[in-house]
VOMI-871059 format. One record per atom (N, C-alpha, C): residue number from 1; residue in one letter; x, z, y. Coordinates in nm, 3 decimals. Atoms other than C-alpha are relative to their C-alpha. Example, Ala and Ser with C-alpha at 12.3 -4.5 7.8 and 13.67 -1.06 7.14 Angstrom:
<nodes>
> 1	a	0.089	0.000	-0.119;
> 1	a	1.230	0.780	-0.450;
> 1	a	0.090	0.000	0.120;
> 2	s	-0.082	-0.006	-0.119;
> 2	s	1.367	0.714	-0.106;
> 2	s	-0.077	0.073	0.109;
</nodes>
This chain:
<nodes>
> 1	m	0.099	0.104	0.020;
> 1	m	1.666	-0.516	-0.566;
> 1	m	-0.036	-0.060	0.136;
> 2	r	0.029	0.078	-0.121;
> 2	r	1.571	-0.779	-0.305;
> 2	r	-0.129	0.047	0.067;
> 3	e	0.119	-0.031	-0.078;
> 3	e	1.321	-0.707	-0.026;
> 3	e	-0.095	-0.120	-0.004;
> 4	f	0.093	0.110	0.010;
> 4	f	1.008	-0.917	-0.078;
> 4	f	-0.089	-0.016	0.123;
> 5	g	0.076	0.008	-0.124;
> 5	g	0.824	-0.835	0.248;
> 5	g	-0.139	-0.057	-0.016;
> 6	e	0.132	0.063	-0.001;
> 6	e	0.531	-1.072	0.290;
> 6	e	-0.051	-0.022	-0.142;
> 7	l	0.038	0.025	0.138;
> 7	l	0.529	-1.160	-0.078;
> 7	l	-0.050	0.129	-0.066;
> 8	e	0.039	-0.129	0.056;
> 8	e	0.512	-0.793	-0.181;
> 8	e	-0.136	0.043	0.054;
> 9	h	0.126	-0.038	-0.062;
> 9	h	0.231	-0.726	0.065;
> 9	h	-0.115	-0.081	-0.058;
> 10	k	0.106	0.086	0.053;
> 10	k	0.028	-1.023	-0.059;
> 10	k	-0.029	0.033	-0.146;
> 11	l	0.023	-0.034	0.140;
> 11	l	0.079	-0.927	-0.424;
> 11	l	-0.077	0.130	-0.011;
> 12	f	0.073	-0.127	0.006;
> 12	f	-0.034	-0.570	-0.363;
> 12	f	-0.146	-0.022	0.038;
> 13	e	0.136	0.027	-0.043;
> 13	e	-0.339	-0.699	-0.178;
> 13	e	-0.077	-0.071	-0.112;
> 14	l	0.063	0.073	0.109;
> 14	l	-0.417	-0.939	-0.462;
> 14	l	-0.034	0.093	-0.116;
> 15	i	0.022	-0.092	0.111;
> 15	i	-0.378	-0.672	-0.730;
> 15	i	-0.109	0.100	0.034;
> 16	s	0.101	-0.098	-0.041;
> 16	s	-0.586	-0.421	-0.534;
> 16	s	-0.138	-0.062	0.000;
> 17	m	0.130	0.066	-0.004;
> 17	m	-0.866	-0.670	-0.476;
> 17	m	-0.049	-0.031	-0.141;
> 18	a	0.038	0.033	0.137;
> 18	a	-0.866	-0.785	-0.837;
> 18	a	-0.042	0.125	-0.075;
> 19	a	0.033	-0.125	0.067;
> 19	a	-0.868	-0.426	-0.960;
> 19	a	-0.135	0.053	0.047;
> 20	t	0.126	-0.047	-0.055;
> 20	t	-1.157	-0.338	-0.730;
> 20	t	-0.116	-0.083	-0.053;
> 21	v	0.105	0.089	0.050;
> 21	v	-1.361	-0.642	-0.833;
> 21	v	-0.029	0.030	-0.147;
> 22	q	0.017	-0.028	0.142;
> 22	q	-1.304	-0.552	-1.198;
> 22	q	-0.041	0.145	-0.026;
> 23	g	0.040	-0.139	0.017;
> 23	g	-1.401	-0.189	-1.134;
> 23	g	0.114	0.091	-0.043;
> 24	c	-0.117	-0.079	0.039;
> 24	c	-1.049	-0.062	-1.196;
> 24	c	0.082	0.026	0.125;
> 25	s	-0.061	-0.021	-0.131;
> 25	s	-0.949	0.081	-0.859;
> 25	s	0.127	0.085	-0.005;
> 26	k	-0.117	-0.087	0.007;
> 26	k	-0.661	0.292	-0.989;
> 26	k	0.117	-0.072	-0.068;
> 27	f	-0.108	0.079	0.058;
> 27	f	-0.402	0.024	-1.063;
> 27	f	0.130	0.078	-0.011;
> 28	f	-0.127	-0.070	0.002;
> 28	f	-0.102	0.234	-0.966;
> 28	f	-0.004	0.127	-0.082;
> 29	e	0.013	-0.116	0.088;
> 29	e	-0.236	0.539	-1.145;
> 29	e	0.018	-0.046	-0.144;
> 30	n	-0.018	0.055	0.134;
> 30	n	-0.256	0.320	-1.455;
> 30	n	0.146	-0.034	-0.029;
> 31	c	-0.144	0.022	0.016;
> 31	c	0.110	0.233	-1.395;
> 31	c	0.074	0.133	-0.015;
> 32	g	-0.062	-0.131	0.011;
> 32	g	0.174	0.608	-1.406;
> 32	g	0.070	0.043	0.127;
> 33	i	-0.070	-0.032	-0.123;
> 33	i	0.280	0.622	-1.042;
> 33	i	-0.093	0.071	0.098;
> 34	l	0.087	-0.053	-0.105;
> 34	l	0.003	0.677	-0.783;
> 34	l	-0.139	-0.059	-0.011;
> 35	t	0.130	0.064	-0.017;
> 35	t	-0.362	0.620	-0.712;
> 35	t	0.020	-0.111	0.103;
> 36	s	-0.016	0.110	-0.095;
> 36	s	-0.416	0.305	-0.508;
> 36	s	-0.006	0.051	0.144;
> 37	a	0.006	-0.055	-0.135;
> 37	a	-0.510	0.514	-0.202;
> 37	a	0.132	0.067	0.037;
> 38	e	-0.130	-0.062	-0.027;
> 38	e	-0.191	0.721	-0.230;
> 38	e	0.108	-0.105	0.023;
> 39	e	-0.100	0.105	-0.015;
> 39	e	0.011	0.404	-0.269;
> 39	e	-0.009	-0.064	0.137;
> 40	k	0.016	0.060	-0.132;
> 40	k	-0.136	0.255	0.049;
> 40	k	0.061	0.087	0.108;
> 41	f	-0.053	-0.092	-0.101;
> 41	f	-0.052	0.564	0.253;
> 41	f	0.152	0.012	-0.011;
> 42	l	-0.145	-0.015	0.016;
> 42	l	0.295	0.612	0.104;
> 42	l	0.073	-0.128	0.036;
> 43	s	-0.062	0.127	-0.035;
> 43	s	0.372	0.243	0.142;
> 43	s	0.010	-0.016	0.151;
> 44	l	0.000	0.010	-0.145;
> 44	l	0.274	0.248	0.508;
> 44	l	0.103	0.095	0.062;
> 45	i	-0.094	-0.098	-0.054;
> 45	i	0.471	0.565	0.579;
> 45	i	0.143	-0.034	-0.042;
> 46	g	-0.134	0.031	0.052;
> 46	g	0.764	0.455	0.361;
> 46	g	0.066	-0.120	0.064;
> 47	q	-0.056	0.119	-0.063;
> 47	q	0.807	0.124	0.541;
> 47	q	0.054	0.031	0.139;
> 48	r	-0.044	-0.040	-0.134;
> 48	r	0.876	0.312	0.865;
> 48	r	0.076	0.131	-0.009;
> 49	e	-0.074	-0.126	-0.007;
> 49	e	1.108	0.594	0.960;
> 49	e	-0.096	0.117	0.014;
> 50	r	0.102	-0.102	-0.024;
> 50	r	0.814	0.796	1.089;
> 50	r	-0.121	-0.070	0.060;
> 51	v	0.123	0.063	-0.045;
> 51	v	0.452	0.724	1.179;
> 51	v	-0.099	0.109	0.045;
> 52	t	0.101	-0.095	-0.047;
> 52	t	0.174	0.897	1.373;
> 52	t	-0.130	-0.022	-0.075;
> 53	i	0.132	0.013	0.062;
> 53	i	-0.176	0.961	1.243;
> 53	i	-0.076	-0.117	0.065;
> 54	s	0.068	0.111	-0.069;
> 54	s	-0.307	0.719	1.508;
> 54	s	0.046	-0.135	-0.054;
> 55	e	-0.053	0.126	0.054;
> 55	e	-0.079	0.444	1.376;
> 55	e	-0.053	-0.025	-0.141;
> 56	i	0.053	0.013	0.137;
> 56	i	-0.192	0.511	1.018;
> 56	i	-0.146	-0.042	0.006;
> 57	a	0.143	0.029	-0.013;
> 57	a	-0.559	0.509	1.120;
> 57	a	-0.023	-0.144	0.043;
> 58	t	0.014	0.137	-0.049;
> 58	t	-0.520	0.183	1.310;
> 58	t	0.035	-0.100	-0.110;
> 59	e	-0.048	0.092	0.104;
> 59	e	-0.326	0.012	1.031;
> 59	e	-0.097	-0.009	-0.118;
> 60	l	0.088	-0.003	0.117;
> 60	l	-0.565	0.120	0.756;
> 60	l	-0.148	-0.007	0.036;
> 61	k	0.137	0.019	-0.048;
> 61	k	-0.878	0.072	0.969;
> 61	k	-0.091	0.117	-0.040;
> 62	m	0.078	-0.120	0.028;
> 62	m	-1.006	0.428	0.943;
> 62	m	0.006	0.093	0.120;
> 63	t	-0.002	-0.094	-0.111;
> 63	t	-1.076	0.720	1.173;
> 63	t	0.128	0.085	-0.007;
> 64	k	-0.117	-0.089	-0.003;
> 64	k	-0.793	0.949	1.283;
> 64	k	-0.026	0.123	-0.086;
> 65	s	0.036	-0.118	0.080;
> 65	s	-0.978	1.238	1.119;
> 65	s	0.019	-0.027	-0.149;
> 66	a	-0.014	0.035	0.142;
> 66	a	-0.993	1.061	0.781;
> 66	a	0.147	-0.018	-0.037;
> 67	a	-0.144	0.020	0.026;
> 67	a	-0.627	0.957	0.804;
> 67	a	0.072	0.135	-0.005;
> 68	s	-0.062	-0.131	-0.006;
> 68	s	-0.527	1.311	0.897;
> 68	s	-0.029	0.081	-0.127;
> 69	q	0.037	-0.072	0.122;
> 69	q	-0.718	1.460	0.603;
> 69	q	0.077	-0.052	-0.121;
> 70	f	-0.071	0.056	0.115;
> 70	f	-0.555	1.220	0.361;
> 70	f	0.149	0.035	0.005;
> 71	v	-0.141	-0.038	-0.014;
> 71	v	-0.207	1.287	0.500;
> 71	v	0.018	0.146	-0.037;
> 72	d	-0.007	-0.141	0.038;
> 72	d	-0.278	1.659	0.462;
> 72	d	0.009	0.017	-0.151;
> 73	k	-0.006	-0.005	0.146;
> 73	k	-0.340	1.600	0.091;
> 73	k	0.139	-0.040	-0.051;
> 74	l	-0.134	0.043	0.042;
> 74	l	-0.008	1.417	0.062;
> 74	l	0.105	0.104	0.037;
> 75	v	-0.089	-0.110	-0.038;
> 75	v	0.163	1.703	0.245;
> 75	v	-0.009	0.109	-0.106;
> 76	e	0.020	-0.101	0.106;
> 76	e	0.013	1.945	-0.011;
> 76	e	0.072	-0.039	-0.129;
> 77	k	-0.067	0.049	0.122;
> 77	k	0.153	1.728	-0.292;
> 77	k	0.151	-0.013	0.019;
> 78	k	-0.142	0.004	-0.034;
> 78	k	0.493	1.738	-0.118;
> 78	k	0.058	-0.142	0.003;
> 79	y	-0.043	0.139	-0.015;
> 79	y	0.508	1.357	-0.076;
> 79	y	0.034	-0.032	0.146;
> 80	v	-0.012	0.029	-0.143;
> 80	v	0.487	1.367	0.304;
> 80	v	0.023	0.131	0.074;
> 81	e	-0.015	-0.115	-0.088;
> 81	e	0.599	1.604	0.576;
> 81	e	-0.036	-0.041	0.142;
> 82	r	0.034	0.024	-0.140;
> 82	r	0.480	1.636	0.933;
> 82	r	0.098	0.076	0.087;
> 83	k	-0.091	-0.064	-0.094;
> 83	k	0.714	1.709	1.220;
> 83	k	-0.049	-0.027	0.141;
> 84	v	0.039	0.012	-0.140;
> 84	v	0.634	1.773	1.584;
> 84	v	0.115	-0.064	0.076;
> 85	d	-0.100	0.067	-0.084;
> 85	d	0.817	1.549	1.833;
> 85	d	0.067	0.105	0.089;
> 86	t	-0.073	-0.099	-0.080;
> 86	t	1.089	1.753	2.005;
> 86	t	-0.012	-0.027	0.149;
> 87	v	0.015	0.035	-0.142;
> 87	v	1.036	1.567	2.334;
> 87	v	-0.143	0.021	0.047;
> 88	d	0.141	-0.011	-0.036;
> 88	d	0.656	1.550	2.339;
> 88	d	-0.072	0.077	-0.111;
> 89	r	0.055	-0.087	0.104;
> 89	r	0.511	1.843	2.143;
> 89	r	-0.145	-0.032	-0.034;
> 90	r	0.136	0.042	0.032;
> 90	r	0.165	1.680	2.152;
> 90	r	-0.001	-0.099	-0.115;
> 91	k	-0.009	0.101	0.107;
> 91	k	0.286	1.418	1.903;
> 91	k	0.058	0.061	-0.127;
> 92	a	-0.051	-0.040	0.130;
> 92	a	0.337	1.477	1.534;
> 92	a	0.023	-0.128	-0.081;
> 93	y	-0.034	0.117	0.081;
> 93	y	0.504	1.230	1.301;
> 93	y	-0.002	0.037	-0.148;
> 94	s	-0.002	-0.016	0.145;
> 94	s	0.460	1.190	0.927;
> 94	s	0.113	-0.086	-0.055;
> 95	s	-0.106	0.075	0.068;
> 95	s	0.748	1.084	0.707;
> 95	s	0.004	0.045	-0.146;
> 96	l	-0.008	-0.033	0.143;
> 96	l	0.825	1.081	0.337;
> 96	l	0.102	0.111	-0.024;
> 97	t	-0.096	-0.099	0.048;
> 97	t	0.990	1.378	0.171;
> 97	t	0.091	-0.070	-0.101;
> 98	i	-0.087	0.058	0.103;
> 98	i	1.264	1.320	-0.085;
> 98	i	-0.084	-0.042	-0.120;
> 99	l	0.089	0.034	0.111;
> 99	l	0.999	1.331	-0.359;
> 99	l	-0.086	-0.121	0.033;
> 100	g	0.081	0.113	-0.044;
> 100	g	0.775	1.096	-0.161;
> 100	g	0.078	-0.130	0.000;
> 101	r	-0.087	0.118	-0.003;
> 101	r	1.066	0.854	-0.112;
> 101	r	0.027	-0.049	-0.141;
> 102	e	-0.024	0.040	0.140;
> 102	e	1.142	0.857	-0.487;
> 102	e	-0.122	-0.070	-0.058;
> 103	i	0.123	0.059	0.053;
> 103	i	0.779	0.783	-0.572;
> 103	i	-0.027	-0.135	0.067;
> 104	f	0.015	0.126	-0.073;
> 104	f	0.760	0.515	-0.301;
> 104	f	0.090	-0.107	-0.061;
> 105	e	-0.095	0.096	0.059;
> 105	e	1.069	0.347	-0.448;
> 105	e	-0.042	-0.043	-0.140;
> 106	k	0.048	0.036	0.134;
> 106	k	0.926	0.362	-0.802;
> 106	k	-0.115	-0.100	0.010;
> 107	g	0.112	0.092	-0.020;
> 107	g	0.606	0.196	-0.680;
> 107	g	0.048	-0.136	0.047;
> 108	k	-0.055	0.125	-0.052;
> 108	k	0.805	-0.064	-0.490;
> 108	k	0.070	-0.078	-0.112;
> 109	n	-0.068	0.066	0.112;
> 109	n	1.018	-0.138	-0.797;
> 109	n	-0.100	-0.058	-0.099;
> 110	c	0.106	0.049	0.089;
> 110	c	0.703	-0.171	-1.008;
> 110	c	-0.058	-0.130	0.055;
> 111	k	0.054	0.122	-0.063;
> 111	k	0.561	-0.424	-0.759;
> 111	k	0.103	-0.113	-0.002;
> 112	d	-0.103	0.103	0.002;
> 112	d	0.894	-0.608	-0.734;
> 112	d	0.010	-0.065	-0.138;
> 113	d	-0.005	0.053	0.136;
> 113	d	0.903	-0.643	-1.113;
> 113	d	-0.119	-0.092	-0.028;
> 114	l	0.119	0.084	0.019;
> 114	l	0.546	-0.777	-1.112;
> 114	l	0.013	-0.133	0.074;
> 115	i	-0.018	0.123	-0.078;
> 115	i	0.630	-1.027	-0.839;
> 115	i	0.090	-0.098	-0.075;
> 116	i	-0.094	0.085	0.073;
> 116	i	0.925	-1.159	-1.038;
> 116	i	-0.067	-0.060	-0.124;
> 117	k	0.067	0.049	0.121;
> 117	k	0.719	-1.185	-1.359;
> 117	k	-0.107	-0.104	0.035;
> 118	f	0.106	0.093	-0.039;
> 118	f	0.424	-1.352	-1.184;
> 118	f	0.059	-0.132	0.047;
> 119	r	-0.059	0.123	-0.054;
> 119	r	0.643	-1.599	-0.999;
> 119	r	0.064	-0.083	-0.112;
> 120	q	-0.061	0.073	0.112;
> 120	q	0.834	-1.689	-1.318;
> 120	q	-0.107	-0.068	-0.085;
> 121	e	0.106	0.058	0.081;
> 121	e	0.509	-1.744	-1.506;
> 121	e	-0.069	-0.117	0.070;
> 122	v	0.059	0.110	-0.076;
> 122	v	0.367	-1.960	-1.227;
> 122	v	0.097	-0.117	0.007;
> 123	g	-0.102	0.103	0.003;
> 123	g	0.696	-2.150	-1.218;
> 123	g	0.020	-0.075	0.130;
> 124	v	-0.024	0.064	-0.130;
> 124	v	0.723	-2.220	-0.845;
> 124	v	0.095	0.086	0.084;
> 125	d	-0.090	-0.076	-0.088;
> 125	d	0.962	-2.119	-0.568;
> 125	d	-0.079	0.100	0.083;
> 126	e	0.063	-0.109	-0.074;
> 126	e	0.891	-1.820	-0.344;
> 126	e	-0.097	-0.049	0.107;
> 127	h	0.085	0.052	-0.107;
> 127	h	0.747	-2.025	-0.056;
> 127	h	-0.133	-0.052	-0.057;
> 128	k	0.122	0.053	0.063;
> 128	k	0.497	-2.206	-0.281;
> 128	k	-0.083	0.113	-0.060;
> 129	f	0.069	-0.114	0.060;
> 129	f	0.413	-1.879	-0.456;
> 129	f	-0.081	0.075	0.106;
> 130	i	0.071	-0.066	-0.110;
> 130	i	0.319	-1.718	-0.122;
> 130	i	-0.124	-0.082	0.036;
> 131	g	0.114	0.086	-0.031;
> 131	g	0.094	-2.017	-0.050;
> 131	g	-0.110	0.012	-0.103;
> 132	v	0.098	-0.013	0.108;
> 132	v	-0.077	-1.993	-0.388;
> 132	v	-0.070	0.135	0.009;
> 133	m	0.058	-0.134	-0.009;
> 133	m	-0.128	-1.619	-0.348;
> 133	m	-0.095	0.011	0.119;
> 134	t	0.086	-0.004	-0.119;
> 134	t	-0.274	-1.666	0.001;
> 134	t	-0.135	-0.062	-0.030;
> 135	v	0.126	0.065	0.036;
> 135	v	-0.536	-1.907	-0.134;
> 135	v	-0.081	0.089	-0.094;
> 136	i	0.070	-0.088	0.096;
> 136	i	-0.622	-1.671	-0.421;
> 136	i	-0.060	0.120	0.072;
> 137	i	0.049	-0.116	-0.075;
> 137	i	-0.655	-1.375	-0.183;
> 137	i	-0.122	-0.037	0.083;
> 138	e	0.115	0.043	-0.081;
> 138	e	-0.887	-1.570	0.046;
> 138	e	-0.123	-0.022	-0.088;
> 139	c	0.112	0.018	0.094;
> 139	c	-1.104	-1.666	-0.253;
> 139	c	-0.054	0.135	-0.044;
> 140	l	0.043	-0.134	0.041;
> 140	l	-1.112	-1.304	-0.370;
> 140	l	-0.076	0.070	0.112;
> 141	r	0.069	-0.060	-0.115;
> 141	r	-1.207	-1.186	-0.020;
> 141	r	-0.142	-0.052	0.011;
> 142	k	0.132	0.065	-0.013;
> 142	k	-1.493	-1.433	-0.007;
> 142	k	-0.094	0.052	-0.109;
> 143	h	0.086	-0.041	0.111;
> 143	h	-1.626	-1.342	-0.351;
> 143	h	-0.023	0.151	-0.001;
> 144	y	0.017	-0.145	-0.008;
> 144	y	-1.566	-0.969	-0.305;
> 144	y	-0.105	0.035	0.104;
> 145	k	0.099	-0.024	-0.105;
> 145	k	-1.767	-0.979	0.018;
> 145	k	-0.140	-0.035	-0.051;
> 146	e	0.129	0.040	0.054;
> 146	e	-2.049	-1.166	-0.159;
> 146	e	-0.051	0.104	-0.101;
> 147	i	0.038	-0.100	0.101;
> 147	i	-2.050	-0.914	-0.447;
> 147	i	-0.039	0.130	0.070;
> 148	s	0.027	-0.125	-0.072;
> 148	s	-2.039	-0.617	-0.206;
> 148	s	-0.133	-0.005	0.072;
> 149	e	0.126	0.013	-0.072;
> 149	e	-2.330	-0.750	-0.004;
> 149	e	-0.121	0.004	-0.092;
> 150	r	0.109	-0.004	0.096;
> 150	r	-2.544	-0.782	-0.317;
> 150	r	-0.029	0.141	-0.049;
> 151	h	0.016	-0.136	0.055;
> 151	h	-2.490	-0.417	-0.417;
> 151	h	-0.014	0.099	0.106;
</nodes>
């Protein structure tokens, strides 16, 4: 299946925001794959060969401690493994296990299928679809921020 890159990222962001606004934060769990938090971590780790806790924390805008605790949970579930750098033993890298890679691919295929269906229903080419999604995401961000500030 084709790599969607930016389109895939924007669709996941759109779905996550819409699910949160609607009070349904477990989109991927409802797909029978992962919780949305697990999907974010596995997606980040899966897109790279290996990643440090610092890189995860920076990317997901969280503390290193919180990122480390979450990765520990994924290690317990056998989705992720940690390996110490052979050159610099102070560094540890996280990467997907075989099971983690299989689940990551299932989630990616689920998103790819949604992208294809959404784009076909909208009836525009990929470039225009990205533009439309960008506008929708910005509107959702604005309204989500307004809703969050009220509560």
